[in-house]
C-alpha positions in Angstrom: -81.1 22.3 8.2 -78.5 24.0 10.5 -79.2 26.5 13.2 -77.8 30.1 12.8 -75.4 29.5 15.7 -73.9 26.5 13.7 -73.4 28.5 10.6 -71.9 31.5 12.5 -69.4 29.1 14.2 -68.1 28.1 10.8 -67.9 31.7 9.6 -66.0 32.6 12.7 -63.6 29.8 12.0 -63.0 31.2 8.5 -62.6 34.8 9.8 -61.9 34.7 13.5 -63.4 37.9 15.0 -60.3 38.3 17.3 -58.2 39.0 14.2 -60.2 42.1 13.4 -58.7 45.5 14.0 -59.5 47.0 17.4 -61.5 49.8 15.9 -63.6 47.4 13.8 -67.1 46.1 14.4 -67.5 42.5 13.2 -69.6 39.6 14.1 -73.4 39.1 14.3 -75.5 42.2 14.4 -78.9 40.6 14.8 -80.4 37.1 14.6 -81.7 34.3 16.7 -79.0 31.7 17.4 -81.6 28.9 17.4 -83.2 30.0 14.1 -82.8 27.6 11.2 -81.0 28.7 8.1 -81.2 27.2 4.6 -80.4 30.3 2.4 -77.6 32.8 2.7 -76.9 36.0 0.8 -73.4 37.6 0.6 -72.9 41.3 -0.1 -70.5 44.1 0.4 -72.8 46.6 2.0 -75.6 46.1 4.6 -78.0 48.6 3.0 -81.7 48.5 2.5 -81.5 47.2 -1.1 -79.6 44.2 0.1 -82.0 43.5 2.9 -84.8 43.7 0.4 -83.0 41.3 -1.9 -82.5 38.8 1.0 -86.2 39.0 1.8 -87.2 38.4 -1.8 -84.8 35.4 -1.9 -86.2 34.0 1.4 -82.7 34.1 2.9 -82.4 33.9 6.7 -78.9 35.2 6.8 -77.0 38.1 5.2 -73.2 38.1 5.4 -71.6 41.5 4.5 -68.1 42.8 4.4 -68.9 46.2 5.7 -70.2 46.8 9.2 -73.7 48.3 9.7 -72.6 50.2 12.8 -68.9 50.8 12.6 -68.7 53.6 15.1 -71.5 52.4 17.4 -74.9 53.9 18.0 -77.3 54.8 20.8 -80.4 54.1 18.8 -81.8 51.6 16.2 -84.9 53.7 15.7 -86.6 53.1 12.4 -86.5 56.9 11.7 -82.8 56.4 10.8 -81.8 54.4 7.7 -79.6 52.0 9.6 -82.4 51.5 12.2 -84.8 50.7 9.3 -82.4 48.0 8.1 -82.3 46.5 11.6 -86.1 46.7 12.0 -86.7 45.1 8.6 -84.2 42.3 9.3 -85.7 41.4 12.7 -89.3 41.7 11.3 -88.5 39.1 8.6 -86.3 36.9 10.7 -83.1 37.7 8.8 -79.8 37.6 10.6 -76.9 39.9 9.7 -73.2 38.9 10.2 -70.1 41.0 9.4 -66.6 39.9 8.4 -64.5 43.0 7.8 -60.8 43.4 8.7 -60.8 39.8 9.9 -61.7 38.9 6.3 -59.1 41.3 4.8 -56.2 39.6 6.4 -57.5 36.0 6.2 -56.0 33.2 4.1 -57.7 33.4 1.7 -58.8 36.9 2.2 -60.3 39.9 0.4 -57.1 40.7 -1.5 -56.7 37.0 -2.6 -60.2 37.3 -4.2 -59.2 40.6 -5.9 -56.0 39.0 -7.3 -58.0 36.0 -8.5 -60.4 38.2 -10.3 -57.5 39.6 -12.3 -55.8 36.2 -12.8 -52.8 37.2 -10.8 -50.5 34.8 -9.1 -50.2 35.5 -5.4 -46.7 35.2 -3.9 -47.4 36.4 -0.4 -49.0 39.1 1.8 -48.0 42.7 1.4 -48.2 43.4 5.2 -47.6 40.0 6.8 -49.5 39.1 10.0 -46.8 38.5 12.6 -49.0 36.0 14.4 -49.1 33.7 11.3 -46.1 31.3 11.3 -47.0 30.1 7.8 -46.6 33.7 6.5 -49.8 33.6 4.5 -52.1 35.9 6.3 -51.9 39.7 6.3 -53.1 42.8 4.6 -52.9 43.1 0.8 -51.1 40.7 -1.5 -47.9 40.7 -3.7 -48.6 39.2 -7.1 -47.0 38.3 -10.4 -48.4 38.5 -13.9 -48.0 35.5 -16.2 -46.4 37.8 -18.7 -45.3 41.4 -18.6 -47.8 44.1 -19.9 -48.0 47.8 -19.9 -49.6 49.8 -17.1 -52.2 50.8 -19.7 -53.0 47.1 -20.4 -53.0 46.2 -16.7 -55.6 48.9 -16.0 -57.7 47.7 -18.9 -57.5 44.2 -17.4 -58.8 45.6 -14.1 -61.6 47.4 -15.9 -62.6 44.3 -17.8 -62.5 41.9 -14.8 -63.9 44.0 -11.9 -67.6 44.9 -11.7 -68.4 48.1 -13.6 -68.9 51.3 -11.5 -69.4 54.9 -12.3 -65.8 55.6 -11.3 -64.2 53.0 -13.5 -60.5 52.7 -13.3 -58.0 55.6 -12.8 -54.3 55.3 -13.3 -51.3 57.4 -12.4 -47.8 56.9 -13.9 -46.4 56.2 -17.3 -49.1 54.2 -19.2 -46.3 52.5 -21.2 -44.3 51.4 -18.2 -43.9 47.6 -18.0 -45.7 45.8 -15.2 -44.4 42.4 -14.0 -45.1 42.5 -10.2 -48.0 44.2 -8.6 -49.4 44.8 -5.1 -53.2 44.6 -4.6 -55.3 45.6 -1.6 -59.0 45.4 -1.6 -60.6 48.6 -0.2 -58.8 51.8 0.9 -55.1 51.3 0.4 -53.2 54.6 0.5 -52.2 54.0 4.1 -49.8 51.2 3.1 -47.7 53.0 0.5 -44.5 52.3 2.6 -45.1 48.6 2.3 -45.8 48.8 -1.4 -42.6 50.7 -2.0 -40.7 48.2 0.1 -42.1 45.3 -1.9 -40.4 46.7 -5.1 -43.5 46.2 -7.3 -44.2 47.9 -10.5 -47.9 48.8 -9.8 -50.4 49.0 -7.0 -54.1 48.3 -7.4 -56.4 49.5 -4.7 -59.2 51.9 -4.0 -59.9 55.3 -2.5 -56.5 56.9 -3.3 -56.5 60.4 -2.1 -54.7 63.3 -3.9 -51.8 63.9 -1.6 -50.7 60.3 -0.9 -51.1 59.5 -4.6 -49.1 62.6 -5.7 -46.3 61.8 -3.2 -46.2 58.2 -4.3 -45.7 59.0 -8.0 -43.1 61.7 -7.2 -41.3 59.3 -5.0 -40.8 56.5 -7.5 -42.0 55.2 -11.0 -44.7 53.1 -9.2 -47.9 52.9 -11.3 -51.2 53.4 -9.5 -54.4 51.8 -10.4 -57.4 53.1 -8.5 -60.7 51.3 -8.7 -64.0 51.9 -6.8 -63.9 50.6 -3.2 -67.0 48.4 -3.7 -65.6 46.9 -6.9 -62.3 45.8 -5.3 -64.1 44.0 -2.4 -67.0 42.4 -4.3 -64.9 39.5 -5.6 -64.6 38.4 -1.9 -68.3 37.8 -1.8 -67.9 35.1 -4.5 -64.9 33.6 -2.7 -66.7 33.6 0.7 -69.8 32.1 -0.8 -67.7 29.3 -2.3 -66.1 28.7 1.1 -69.5 28.4 2.7 -70.8 26.2 -0.1 -67.9 23.8 0.6 -68.7 23.8 4.4 -72.3 23.1 3.6 -71.4 20.1 1.5 -69.1 18.8 4.2 -71.8 19.0 6.9 -74.6 17.9 4.6 -76.5 21.2 5.3 -77.7 21.7 1.7 -77.5 25.5 2.1 -78.4 27.6 -0.9 -75.8 30.4 -1.1 -76.2 33.5 -3.2 -74.1 36.5 -4.0 -75.7 39.9 -4.5 -74.9 41.5 -7.8 -76.5 44.8 -6.9 -74.0 47.7 -7.3 -74.1 49.4 -3.9 -71.1 51.6 -4.7 -72.5 55.1 -3.7 -71.3 56.8 -6.8 -73.8 56.6 -9.6 -72.6 58.8 -12.5 -69.3 60.0 -13.9 -68.7 63.1 -16.0 -65.5 64.2 -17.7 -64.4 66.6 -20.4 -61.6 64.2 -21.3 -58.3 63.3 -19.8 -55.6 66.0 -19.9 -52.8 65.7 -22.4 
């Protein structure tokens, strides 16, 4: 049975913390490096429900995509919800490790998992990492469809392949426009519209598109927009990351039991609409 420090070393090799953005908070939040690990849980969000799930599974390590303390803190008091998470993890000897923007740009990374969920063929990164001589790492991915389909059908594909959320899938653009090449970016993607336009793709699948950037994007070009829930676009990474750790476990003879949380931790719980406008 490996020690936590051994497992973390392999995770850091997959997603080197030095490749995270300067504002990010990645790495191990809590955990005894000498503690033994035989069960691991992957999830998007380090919330209490996920901590409870790990405890019920008997997991000694949770790996999440989102940081618990992104902007730092001066307290881990149990009177705060994040403090309660920390107290519960330590009380039950559960470690927490975060791979965020270092997993976004990895090879394979978050957007590779998103593309894989939709059966898209990745041709390269949308925003290449200049430090990668192979040209495979970077933010987002440029993809091709096996055969052209309408924006309407592509959005339906996303709705069918991604985990269901209250938001569902929103689109902007001509629903009958033909889609052959797409850009995908797991998580919030409206800061990279310039790269999307430069890529010459027919559609852009991402999350958290705000009104003004989306409005400007569709006025600027016939680019189709497909907006999914943030959690839904990043959850496929959990399955990809779990498979990577499974392979490492087999290689080292660790016999780890690796799980993926299927709890929907997207914060939006209901959706109401009087119908789409004509």
